[in-house]
SETORDREN-551537 format. One record per residue (C-alpha): x, y, z. Coordinates in Angstrom, 1 decimal. Layout:
<pts>
+--------+--------+--------+
:      X :      Y :      Z :
+--------+--------+--------+
:      X :      Y :      Z :
...
+--------+--------+--------+
</pts>
This chain:
<pts>
+--------+--------+--------+
:      X :      Y :      Z :
+--------+--------+--------+
:    6.5 :  -14.8 :    4.4 :
:    9.9 :  -13.9 :    6.3 :
:    9.7 :  -13.1 :   10.2 :
:   11.8 :   -9.8 :   11.3 :
:   11.8 :  -11.0 :   15.1 :
:   10.1 :   -7.4 :   16.1 :
:    7.2 :   -7.5 :   18.0 :
:    5.2 :   -4.5 :   19.1 :
:    2.5 :   -3.9 :   21.6 :
:   -0.5 :   -2.5 :   20.6 :
:   -1.3 :    0.7 :   22.5 :
:   -4.7 :    1.9 :   24.3 :
:   -5.9 :    3.4 :   20.5 :
:   -4.8 :    0.9 :   18.7 :
:   -2.1 :    2.1 :   17.1 :
:    1.5 :    0.4 :   16.7 :
:    5.0 :    1.9 :   16.1 :
:    6.9 :    0.5 :   12.8 :
:   10.6 :    0.8 :   13.2 :
:   12.5 :    3.1 :   11.8 :
:   14.6 :    0.5 :   10.2 :
:   11.6 :   -1.1 :    8.4 :
:   10.5 :    2.7 :    7.6 :
:   13.8 :    3.0 :    5.9 :
:   14.1 :   -0.5 :    4.3 :
:   10.5 :   -0.3 :    2.6 :
:   11.0 :    3.3 :    1.7 :
:    8.3 :    4.5 :    4.2 :
:    8.2 :    8.4 :    4.8 :
:    5.8 :   10.1 :    7.0 :
:    2.7 :   11.1 :    5.6 :
:    3.1 :    8.0 :    3.4 :
:   -0.2 :    5.7 :    3.1 :
:   -0.6 :    2.1 :    4.2 :
:   -2.9 :   -0.2 :    2.8 :
:   -4.2 :   -2.6 :    5.2 :
:   -5.1 :   -6.2 :    3.8 :
:   -6.5 :   -9.2 :    6.3 :
:   -6.9 :  -12.7 :    6.4 :
:   -8.4 :  -14.8 :    9.0 :
:   -5.0 :  -15.8 :   10.1 :
:   -3.1 :  -12.5 :    9.6 :
:   -2.9 :   -8.8 :    8.8 :
:   -0.9 :   -7.5 :    6.3 :
:    0.4 :   -3.8 :    6.2 :
:    1.5 :   -2.4 :    2.6 :
:    2.6 :    0.8 :    1.6 :
:    0.3 :    2.0 :   -0.9 :
:    1.0 :    3.1 :   -4.7 :
:   -1.9 :    4.0 :   -6.4 :
:   -1.7 :    2.0 :   -9.9 :
:   -3.8 :    1.3 :  -13.5 :
:   -6.1 :   -2.1 :  -12.2 :
:   -5.3 :   -3.1 :  -15.5 :
:   -1.7 :   -3.0 :  -16.2 :
:   -0.2 :   -1.6 :  -13.0 :
:    1.4 :    1.7 :  -14.6 :
:    2.2 :    4.4 :  -11.8 :
:    2.1 :    7.4 :  -14.5 :
:    0.0 :    9.8 :  -16.1 :
:   -3.7 :    7.9 :  -13.9 :
:   -7.3 :    8.8 :  -14.6 :
:  -10.3 :    8.1 :  -12.3 :
:  -12.8 :    6.5 :  -14.4 :
:  -16.1 :    5.0 :  -12.4 :
:  -14.1 :    5.3 :   -9.1 :
:  -11.2 :    3.1 :  -10.8 :
:   -7.4 :    4.3 :  -11.7 :
:   -6.8 :    3.8 :  -15.2 :
:   -3.7 :    4.8 :  -17.2 :
:   -4.3 :    7.2 :  -20.0 :
:   -3.0 :    4.0 :  -22.3 :
:   -5.5 :    1.7 :  -20.9 :
:   -8.0 :    4.6 :  -21.7 :
:   -7.2 :    4.9 :  -25.5 :
:   -6.8 :    0.9 :  -25.7 :
:  -10.4 :    0.7 :  -24.4 :
:  -11.5 :    3.1 :  -27.0 :
+--------+--------+--------+
</pts>
């Protein structure tokens, strides 16, 4: 993981601000969803892109038992 050198303080409501330079670089727009991952030593933020749980495709998605699956994988599953 690469350090950006950017440091931000958490406000009284637990919020941090992502600098515009980071948002532009990562194509994060107002209203975009961000996923939060944690492990014992770090928090990772990632722009959320719903994708097929099998192949990672982003097009023609359907929910099957609460999971996103693309039409191609649904057809292959039979």
